[in-house]
C-alpha positions in Angstrom: 25.8 -33.3 -141.3 24.0 -31.8 -144.2 23.4 -28.2 -143.9 19.8 -26.8 -144.9 19.6 -25.3 -148.3 18.1 -21.8 -148.1 15.9 -20.6 -151.0 18.3 -17.8 -151.9 21.1 -20.3 -152.5 22.3 -20.3 -156.2 19.9 -22.6 -158.1 22.7 -24.6 -159.8 24.1 -25.4 -156.2 20.7 -26.5 -155.0 20.3 -28.8 -158.0 23.8 -30.2 -157.5 23.1 -30.9 -153.8 19.7 -32.5 -154.7 21.5 -34.9 -157.0 24.3 -35.5 -154.7 21.9 -36.6 -152.0 19.7 -38.5 -154.4 22.7 -40.5 -155.8 23.8 -41.3 -152.3 20.5 -42.9 -151.6 20.4 -44.7 -154.9 23.7 -46.2 -154.3 23.0 -47.2 -150.7 19.2 -48.6 -151.0 18.6 -48.4 -154.7 16.4 -45.9 -156.9 13.2 -47.8 -156.4 13.3 -47.4 -152.6 14.3 -43.7 -152.6 11.6 -41.2 -152.6 11.4 -37.5 -153.1 10.5 -37.2 -149.5 13.7 -39.1 -148.4 15.8 -36.7 -150.5 14.0 -33.6 -149.1 14.3 -34.8 -145.6 18.0 -35.1 -145.8 18.3 -31.6 -147.2 15.8 -30.0 -144.8 13.5 -29.0 -147.6 10.0 -29.7 -148.5 9.1 -32.0 -151.4 7.5 -28.9 -153.0 10.9 -27.3 -153.1 12.6 -30.4 -154.6 9.9 -30.1 -157.5 10.9 -26.5 -158.0 14.2 -27.8 -159.4 13.2 -31.1 -160.8 9.7 -31.6 -162.4 9.4 -35.2 -161.3 11.3 -38.1 -159.5 11.9 -39.5 -162.9 13.8 -36.3 -163.8 16.1 -37.0 -161.0 16.7 -40.6 -162.0 17.6 -39.5 -165.4 20.0 -36.9 -164.3 21.7 -39.4 -162.0 21.7 -42.0 -164.8 23.2 -39.4 -167.2 26.0 -38.7 -164.8 26.9 -42.4 -164.6 26.9 -42.8 -168.4 29.0 -39.6 -168.8 31.8 -41.6 -167.0 31.8 -44.2 -169.7 31.7 -41.4 -172.4 34.6 -39.6 -170.8 36.7 -42.9 -170.8 35.9 -43.3 -174.4 36.8 -39.7 -175.3 40.0 -39.9 -173.4 41.2 -42.9 -175.3 40.2 -41.4 -178.6 42.5 -38.4 -177.9 45.6 -40.4 -177.3 48.4 -40.8 -179.9 48.0 -44.5 -180.5 47.0 -45.9 -183.9 43.3 -46.1 -184.7 43.2 -49.9 -184.2 44.9 -49.7 -180.8 42.6 -46.9 -179.7 39.5 -48.8 -180.9 40.5 -51.9 -179.0 41.3 -50.0 -175.9 38.2 -48.1 -176.1 36.0 -51.2 -176.4 37.9 -53.0 -173.6 37.8 -50.1 -171.3 34.1 -49.6 -171.8 33.2 -53.2 -171.2 35.4 -53.4 -168.1 33.8 -50.3 -166.7 30.3 -51.7 -167.3 31.2 -55.1 -165.6 32.7 -53.3 -162.7 29.5 -51.3 -162.3 27.7 -54.5 -162.2 30.0 -56.0 -159.6 30.9 -53.1 -157.3 27.9 -50.8 -158.0 24.9 -53.1 -158.4 22.2 -50.5 -157.6 23.6 -48.2 -160.2 23.8 -51.1 -162.7 20.0 -51.6 -162.0 19.3 -48.0 -162.6 21.0 -48.2 -166.1 19.2 -51.4 -166.9 16.0 -49.7 -166.1 16.9 -46.7 -168.4 17.5 -49.1 -171.2 14.4 -51.0 -170.8 12.3 -47.9 -170.6 14.2 -46.2 -173.5 15.1 -43.0 -171.6 16.4 -40.0 -173.5 19.8 -40.2 -171.6 20.4 -43.8 -173.1 19.8 -42.6 -176.6 22.2 -39.5 -176.0 24.8 -41.8 -174.5 24.8 -44.3 -177.4 24.9 -41.3 -179.9 28.0 -39.9 -178.1 29.9 -43.2 -178.1 29.0 -43.9 -181.7 30.4 -40.4 -182.6 33.6 -41.1 -180.7 33.9 -44.5 -182.5 33.4 -42.6 -185.7 36.2 -40.2 -185.1 38.6 -43.1 -184.4 37.4 -44.9 -187.6 37.8 -41.8 -189.7 41.5 -41.5 -188.5 42.0 -45.1 -189.5 40.6 -44.3 -193.0 42.6 -41.2 -193.4 45.9 -43.1 -192.3 45.2 -46.0 -194.6 44.9 -48.4 -191.6 41.1 -49.1 -192.2 39.5 -49.8 -195.5 35.7 -48.7 -195.2 33.9 -46.0 -197.0 31.8 -44.3 -194.4 33.1 -43.8 -190.8 29.7 -43.0 -189.4 28.0 -46.1 -190.8 31.0 -48.2 -189.8 30.9 -46.7 -186.2 27.2 -47.8 -185.8 28.1 -51.3 -187.2 30.9 -51.6 -184.6 28.6 -50.4 -181.9 26.0 -53.1 -182.8 28.6 -55.9 -183.1 29.9 -55.1 -179.7 26.5 -55.0 -178.1 27.0 -58.2 -176.2 29.8 -56.6 -174.4 28.2 -53.2 -173.8 24.5 -54.1 -172.8 24.2 -54.4 -168.9 21.8 -57.2 -169.1 23.9 -59.3 -171.4 26.9 -58.5 -169.3 25.0 -59.6 -166.2 24.0 -62.8 -167.8 27.5 -63.7 -168.8 28.7 -63.0 -165.2 25.9 -64.8 -163.6 26.7 -68.0 -165.6 30.4 -67.6 -165.2 31.2 -67.1 -169.0 34.6 -66.1 -169.9 33.9 -62.5 -171.2 37.7 -61.7 -171.6 38.2 -64.3 -174.2 35.1 -63.4 -176.1 36.0 -59.6 -175.8 39.4 -60.2 -177.4 37.8 -62.5 -180.3 35.2 -59.8 -181.0 37.7 -56.9 -181.1 39.7 -59.1 -183.6 36.7 -59.5 -185.7 35.7 -56.0 -185.7 39.1 -54.9 -186.7 39.2 -57.5 -189.5 35.8 -56.2 -190.7 37.2 -52.7 -190.9 39.9 -53.9 -193.2 42.7 -53.3 -190.8 46.0 -53.5 -192.5 48.7 -55.7 -190.9 
């Protein structure tokens, strides 16, 4: 049973509880069917009090979407920090991110739908997420340049090119299309990673 949140409770705790309850509703019934009134009712709050912590329902949606996207960013960063070669890290990162996005489609369809909406409406969280991933790719590529493994001039430009080239395996709508029509994304994934490594001038 959820305990009521008193007004004197720490604001960060209240915000966290609001997002926790909202995310639970999003995962169960979807973001489109979840109202601020639903969230307030479960927390024994008024909708006016919810708006003291979030200016709009959209702000709640963006926060939850950002949290979901941060899971992907954390996966990418963890791989970037390993001791593997740059080529191995790049391949593992791209593979892990694709698998995470495909798993979200299959097992967390309502969260997948939220991310699709965010991309279609060009939310700020999507822009920030893409930039974070591109920066992580750039770090790996720069390591590859410094070690002589990659042969490109500008790691930042190369990182953006890699992200663009890998879009079919990153974009939730394109992943959904492949899954829907039973396409073998794993074979295409491996082929595209080989292509990207070759384009970076990976030494054998």
